[in-house]
C-alpha positions in Angstrom: 0.0 0.0 0.0 1.5 3.4 -1.0 0.3 6.9 -0.6 0.5 8.7 -4.0 1.7 12.3 -4.1 -0.2 13.0 -7.3 -2.4 16.2 -7.4 -5.5 16.6 -9.6 -6.6 19.9 -11.0 -8.7 20.5 -7.9 -7.2 18.7 -4.9 -4.4 16.3 -3.8 -5.2 12.6 -4.1 -4.0 9.4 -2.5 -3.5 6.2 -4.5 -4.4 2.9 -3.0 -2.3 0.0 -4.3 -2.4 -3.7 -3.7 0.3 -4.8 -1.3 0.8 -8.0 -3.1 1.4 -6.6 -6.6 1.6 -2.9 -6.4 -1.4 -2.6 -8.8 -3.5 0.5 -8.4 -6.8 -0.2 -6.6 -8.1 3.3 -6.9 -7.4 7.0 -6.5 -9.2 9.1 -3.9 -9.4 12.7 -2.9 -7.6 14.0 0.1 -10.4 15.8 1.9 -9.3 18.9 3.9 -10.9 20.5 6.9 -13.5 22.3 4.8 -14.5 19.1 3.1 -14.8 17.3 6.4 -16.9 20.1 7.9 -19.2 20.0 4.8 -19.6 16.2 5.2 -20.4 16.6 8.9 -22.9 19.3 8.1 -24.7 17.1 5.6 -24.7 14.3 8.2 -26.0 16.6 10.8 -28.9 17.6 8.5 -29.6 14.0 7.8 -29.4 13.0 11.5 -32.6 14.6 12.6 -34.7 12.8 9.9 -32.8 9.6 10.6 -33.5 9.7 14.3 -37.1 10.7 13.6 -37.7 7.5 11.7 -37.9 5.6 15.0 -36.5 2.2 15.8 -38.7 0.1 13.4 -38.2 2.2 10.3 -34.4 2.4 11.0 -34.4 -1.4 11.5 -36.0 -1.9 8.0 -33.4 0.3 6.4 -30.5 -1.3 8.1 -32.0 -4.7 6.9 -31.9 -3.3 3.4 -28.3 -2.4 3.8 -27.2 -5.7 5.3 -29.1 -7.5 2.5 -27.0 -5.5 0.0 -23.8 -6.4 1.8 -24.8 -10.1 2.0 -25.7 -10.3 -1.7 -22.5 -8.5 -2.7 -20.3 -10.2 -0.2 -17.9 -11.7 -2.7 -17.6 -8.4 -4.5 -16.7 -6.6 -1.3 -14.4 -9.5 -0.2 -12.5 -9.2 -3.5 -11.9 -5.5 -2.9 -10.7 -6.3 0.7 -8.4 -8.9 -0.7 -6.9 -6.6 -3.3 -6.5 -3.6 -0.9 -5.2 -5.5 2.2 -3.6 -8.6 0.7 -5.5 -11.0 2.9 -6.9 -14.2 1.3 -10.3 -13.9 -0.3 -11.8 -16.5 2.0 -10.7 -14.6 5.1 -12.2 -11.4 3.6 -15.5 -13.3 3.1 -15.5 -14.3 6.8 -14.9 -10.6 7.7 -17.8 -9.5 5.7 -20.2 -12.1 7.1 -19.3 -11.1 10.6 -20.1 -7.5 9.8 -23.5 -8.5 8.3 -24.3 -10.4 11.5 -23.6 -7.4 13.7 -25.7 -5.2 11.4 -28.6 -7.6 11.9 -28.2 -7.7 15.7 -27.9 -3.9 16.1 -31.1 -3.3 14.1 -33.1 -5.9 15.8 -32.2 -5.0 19.4 -31.9 -1.2 19.4 -35.5 -0.7 20.6 -35.2 -3.2 23.5 -31.9 -1.7 24.7 -32.4 2.0 24.1 -36.2 2.5 24.1 -38.0 4.5 26.8 -38.8 2.4 29.9 -40.3 3.0 33.3 -38.0 2.8 36.3 -38.9 2.6 40.0 -39.0 6.1 41.5 -38.0 5.1 45.0 -39.3 6.2 48.4 -38.6 9.9 48.2 -40.2 10.3 44.8 -43.0 7.8 45.3 -45.6 10.2 43.9 -43.7 10.5 40.6 -43.4 8.3 37.5 -39.8 7.9 36.2 -38.5 7.0 32.8 -35.2 6.3 31.2 -34.4 6.5 27.5 -31.2 6.7 25.4 -31.1 9.5 22.8 -28.8 9.7 19.8 -25.8 12.0 19.9 -26.4 13.4 16.4 -23.3 12.7 14.3 -20.7 10.0 15.1 -17.3 10.2 13.5 -15.5 6.9 12.8 -11.8 6.6 12.1 -11.3 3.0 10.8 -8.3 0.7 10.6 -6.7 -1.0 7.6 -6.4 -4.6 9.0 -10.2 -5.3 9.1 -11.6 -2.4 7.0 -15.2 -3.8 7.0 -15.7 -5.6 10.3 -14.0 -3.2 12.7 -15.6 0.1 11.5 -18.9 -1.6 11.1 -18.8 -2.3 14.9 -19.2 1.5 15.3 -21.2 2.3 12.1 -23.9 -0.3 12.6 -24.5 0.4 16.3 -24.4 4.2 15.8 -26.9 4.1 13.0 -29.2 1.7 14.9 -29.1 4.1 17.8 -30.3 7.0 15.6 -27.1 8.7 14.7 -25.7 9.7 11.3 -22.1 8.7 10.7 -19.1 10.1 9.0 -16.5 7.5 8.2 -12.8 8.2 7.6 -11.3 4.9 6.5 -7.6 4.2 6.8 -5.5 5.8 4.1 -4.4 2.3 3.3 -7.9 1.0 2.6 -9.9 4.0 1.2 -11.6 1.9 -1.5 -13.3 -0.3 1.1 -14.6 2.7 3.0 -15.9 4.4 -0.2 -17.6 1.1 -1.2 -19.4 0.8 2.1 -20.8 4.3 1.8 -21.8 3.9 -1.8 -23.6 0.6 -1.0 -25.5 2.5 1.8 -26.6 5.2 -0.6 -27.8 2.6 -3.1 -29.6 0.5 -0.5 -31.1 3.4 1.6 -31.6 6.2 -0.9 -34.1 8.1 1.3 -31.4 8.4 4.1 -28.3 8.5 1.8 -26.5 11.3 3.8 -26.9 9.4 7.1 -23.6 7.7 6.2 -20.9 9.9 4.8 -17.3 9.1 3.9 -14.2 11.3 3.8 -10.8 10.0 2.6 -7.3 11.1 3.4 -4.5 10.6 5.9 -3.8 11.9 9.4 -4.9 15.5 8.7 -8.3 14.4 7.4 -8.7 12.4 10.6 -7.7 15.3 12.7 -10.2 17.5 10.9 -12.9 15.0 11.8 -11.9 15.2 15.4 -12.3 18.9 15.4 -15.5 19.1 13.3 -17.9 19.0 16.2 -19.2 15.5 16.0 -21.1 14.1 18.9 -18.6 11.3 19.5 -15.4 10.1 17.8 -14.8 6.3 17.5 -11.2 5.5 16.8 -9.4 2.2 16.1 -5.6 2.1 15.9 -2.5 2.3 17.9 -2.2 3.7 21.4 0.3 6.3 20.2 -2.1 7.6 17.5 -5.0 7.3 19.9 -3.4 9.7 22.2 -3.1 12.3 19.4 -6.7 11.7 18.5 -7.8 12.3 22.1 -5.8 15.5 22.2 -7.4 16.8 19.1 -10.9 15.8 20.3 -10.2 17.5 23.7 -10.1 20.9 21.9 -13.9 20.7 21.4 -14.6 18.4 24.4 -15.7 15.7 21.9 -16.0 12.4 23.7 -14.1 9.5 22.3 -14.2 5.7 22.0 -10.7 4.2 21.8 -10.2 0.7 20.4 -6.5 0.4 20.5 -3.9 -2.4 20.1 -3.3 -5.6 22.1 -0.6 -8.0 23.1 -3.0 -10.8 23.8 -1.9 -13.9 25.7 -3.0 -17.5 25.8 -2.7 -19.6 29.0 -2.2 -23.3 28.5 -2.9 -25.1 31.7 -1.7 -28.6 32.9 -4.9 -30.3 31.8 -5.3 -28.5 28.5 -6.1 -30.3 25.2 -2.7 -29.5 23.8 -3.5 -30.2 20.2 -6.5 -28.0 20.3 -4.6 -25.3 22.1 -1.8 -25.4 19.5 -4.2 -25.2 16.6 -6.0 -22.2 18.1 -2.7 -20.5 18.9 -1.4 -20.9 15.4 -4.6 -19.5 13.9 -4.8 -16.7 16.5 -1.2 -15.7 15.8 -0.8 -16.2 12.1 -4.2 -15.5 10.4 -4.4 -12.2 8.6 -0.5 -12.2 8.7 -0.8 -11.6 12.4 -2.4 -8.2 11.8 -5.2 -8.7 14.3 -5.5 -6.6 17.4 -7.2 -9.6 19.2 -4.7 -12.1 17.8 -2.6 -14.2 20.1 1.0 -12.9 20.3 2.3 -14.7 23.4 1.6 -18.0 25.0 2.4 -19.1 28.6 2.4 -22.9 28.8 2.8 -24.7 32.1 5.8 -27.0 32.5 3.5 -30.1 32.4 2.5 -29.4 28.7 5.2 -27.0 27.5 7.3 -29.5 25.4 4.3 -31.1 23.8 2.7 -27.7 23.1 5.9 -26.4 21.4 6.2 -29.5 19.3 2.5 -29.3 18.2 2.8 -25.6 17.3 6.1 -26.1 15.4 4.6 -28.9 13.4 1.5 -26.9 12.5 3.5 -23.8 11.6 5.7 -25.7 9.1 2.6 -26.3 6.9 1.9 -22.6 6.6 3.1 -20.4 3.7 2.7 -16.7 3.2 2.0 -15.4 -0.2 -0.6 -14.4 -2.8 -1.5 -17.7 -4.5 -4.2 -20.2 -3.8 -2.0 -22.2 -1.4 -1.0 -19.3 0.7 -2.2 -19.4 4.4 -2.0 -15.6 4.7 -1.0 -12.7 2.6 1.7 -10.0 2.8 1.9 -7.3 5.4 -0.5 -4.6 4.3 1.9 -1.8 5.3 5.6 -2.0 4.4 6.4 -0.3 7.7 4.8 -3.1 9.6 7.3 -5.6 8.2 10.0 -3.3 9.7 8.3 -3.5 13.1 8.3 -7.3 12.9 12.0 -7.4 11.9 12.9 -5.1 14.8 11.0 -7.3 17.3 12.7 -10.4 16.0 16.2 -8.8 16.2 15.5 -7.7 19.7 14.3 -11.1 20.8 17.3 -12.8 19.4 19.7 -10.3 20.9 18.1 -10.9 24.3 18.7 -14.6 24.1 15.5 -15.8 22.4 15.5 -18.8 20.0 13.7 -19.2 16.6 12.3 -22.7 16.2 10.3 -21.9 13.1 10.4 -19.1 10.5 12.3 -16.0 11.5 12.6 -14.5 8.0 11.2 -11.3 6.5 11.4 -10.9 2.8 9.9 -7.7 1.6 6.3 -7.8 2.9 6.2 -11.6 3.4 6.9 -12.7 6.9 7.4 -16.4 7.6 5.3 -17.9 10.4 7.6 -17.5 13.3 7.8 -19.2 16.7 10.2 -17.9 19.4 11.2 -19.5 22.6 13.1 -18.2 25.7 12.3 -14.6 25.0 12.7 -12.4 28.1 9.6 -10.6 29.4 11.5 -7.3 28.9 11.9 -7.8 25.2 9.9 -5.8 22.7 8.6 -9.0 21.2 6.8 -9.7 24.5 6.0 -6.1 25.7 4.9 -4.4 22.5 2.3 -5.2 19.9 4.1 -6.9 17.0 1.1 -7.1 14.6 2.8 -9.8 12.6 2.8 -13.6 12.2 5.0 -14.3 15.3 4.4 -16.1 18.5 6.4 -16.3 21.7 6.0 -19.4 23.9 7.2 -19.2 27.5 7.4 -22.0 30.0 5.8 -21.2 33.4 5.5 -23.1 36.6 1.7 -23.1 36.7 -1.3 -21.2 35.5 -1.0 -18.7 38.3 2.4 -17.6 37.1 1.0 -17.5 33.6 -1.8 -15.2 34.7 0.6 -12.9 36.6 2.8 -12.5 33.4 -0.3 -12.0 31.3 -1.6 -9.2 33.5 1.8 -7.5 33.8 1.5 -6.2 30.3 0.1 -2.6 29.9 -2.2 -3.8 27.1 -5.5 -5.5 28.0 -7.6 -6.2 25.0 -8.3 -10.0 24.8 -6.9 -13.4 25.6 -7.5 -17.1 25.8 -7.4 -19.9 28.4 -7.1 -23.6 27.6 -8.1 -26.1 30.3 -10.4 -29.1 30.6 -11.6 -27.9 34.0 -14.5 -25.6 33.3 -14.3 -24.0 36.8 -10.6 -23.5 36.6 -10.7 -22.0 33.1 -13.6 -19.7 33.9 -11.7 -18.5 37.1 -8.6 -17.7 35.0 -10.7 -16.0 32.3 -12.4 -13.8 34.8 -9.1 -12.7 36.4 -7.3 -12.1 33.2 -6.9 -8.3 32.8 -8.6 -8.0 29.5 -11.8 -6.8 28.0 -12.5 -10.2 26.4 -11.4 -13.7 27.0 -12.1 -17.0 25.1 -12.0 -20.4 26.9 -10.8 -23.3 24.8 -10.9 -21.1 21.6 -9.6 -17.9 20.3 -11.3 -14.7 19.0 -14.8 -16.2 19.5 -16.2 -13.2 21.4 -15.9 -11.1 18.3 -18.4 -13.3 16.5 -21.0 -13.0 19.2 -23.0 -9.8 18.5 -24.5 -9.6 22.0 -21.1 -9.3 23.6 -19.3 -6.0 24.1 -15.9 -5.5 22.4 -13.1 -3.3 23.9 -10.1 -3.3 26.2 -8.5 -1.8 29.3 -5.2 -0.1 29.9 -3.2 0.7 26.8 -5.9 -1.1 24.8 -8.3 1.7 25.2 -11.8 2.2 26.6 -15.4 2.2 25.6 -17.2 -0.6 23.9 -18.6 -1.5 20.5 -21.0 -4.4 19.9 -23.9 -5.6 22.0 -26.1 -3.6 24.2 -23.1 -1.7 25.5 -22.2 -0.8 21.9 -25.6 0.6 21.3 -25.5 2.7 24.5 -22.0 3.9 23.6 -23.5 6.1 20.9 -26.2 7.6 22.9 -26.8 9.9 25.9 -28.9 8.7 28.8 -32.0 10.9 29.3 -33.9 10.8 32.6 -37.5 12.1 32.9 -39.8 12.3 35.9 -43.5 13.4 36.0 -45.5 14.1 39.2 -48.5 11.8 39.4 -50.1 13.5 42.4 -49.0 16.1 45.0 -48.0 15.0 48.5 -49.6 16.7 51.6 -46.1 17.9 52.5 -43.8 19.0 49.7 -40.3 18.3 51.0 -38.7 20.2 48.2 -40.3 23.5 49.1 -39.6 26.5 51.4 -43.1 26.0 52.7 -42.4 22.6 54.2 -43.2 22.3 58.0 -40.2 22.8 60.4 -40.3 19.2 61.6 -40.7 17.5 58.2 -37.0 16.7 57.7 -36.8 15.1 61.2 -39.9 13.0 60.4 -38.4 11.9 57.2 -35.2 10.9 59.0 -37.3 8.7 61.4 -39.0 7.0 58.5 -35.6 6.3 56.8 -34.3 4.9 60.1 -37.3 2.5 60.3 -36.9 1.4 56.7 -33.1 1.3 56.3 -31.6 1.5 59.8 -31.7 -2.2 60.7 -28.7 -4.4 60.2 -29.5 -7.2 57.8 
């Protein structure tokens, strides 16, 4: 993927190229601050009508959109394949996951966000009370390049279902996918075409979106870039949702199904060339299973080949700079005493599936997000040591636990410092639309997906209505002198006993 420096007669452009071949995928305008402001303005005008449709009419339009994506899944997957380099089959999987989330958001928005009665409590017993969740207006979404459909759709679908309009700024490395998504929306939902806008460009375009007065900004990317996005949003007190990187760990306990754990670790580490924020980058295997686990992983990795042909397990690195990060982490691991038992080579954008042993915890290959097809495996005394090492990392996005003991596995999963954990599998939580998706620590904050994802793009609204007046109005200067003392006695009778 390269950023072209060409300039048209009206504005600069960026050129999207296929990482595998260098072929041009498309050329797109670099939208400046004025362009972004105009897009947000159109979205703001559309937002009122979109919110006014109500839950049922929005659900029907979201259904039309997801139907269009489902029918054209292979077309979209082919574009994802060309622009990111990932295998076509993996791109199809990404599209289908996004469609499923669209369906869930549309169907459940009313139940999660609709107005409902709540108990008024003792002091307001003469009042009725309601809670509802209102849309923010316009939500800005800055999407990533590694999953250019699934990840931004986690914000787009839920923000739209909640009644917001959306302005999407896709990664400068995958602008064609972002433009395709917006064009498909306009075709499928022509009467609300401006409810989903797209702007293209690099960092300056994203910064302009941060400053354009959107109701919320949802960002997916690195922690370093996330800090800059937050700083830009702070200028206008724009709230943010941060879905940042991970350094996700797998714990393999004494009683684990070693073959299953190895298979899952290899998929979690190597699929999409390791360019997965919730992918497995480090494994802590107990002494009881370490040797068998290493042997299983090494054997499975030997059958994988990066490339672009039909037999390739995964494609090239989407960004050339990411191959440099992988190379730096490998060099650092080896300099610190680590050993390569599989792979270890980086040729251009093709990184061999790499397994590293004996890498110190202080190494960049263990501490920092590699975002490549590498896996460190570390021997630990027991699962408790594995958990301690897992939780010592500043990231906290996702993880996995392998154990045949349901109680033990669930206990470890709960205590893992991460937003999401799979037991005896990897990445499964991302495929469950009802579950929230997000991290802690350097992996960010806020949630997409599920009920939490719907509420993320709303503001809570509280309403009370007096049903009948009380003989004594406690919230009045006309209340009797002893009213407060009488209230205190009542509260003592109701709440003062130890239970």
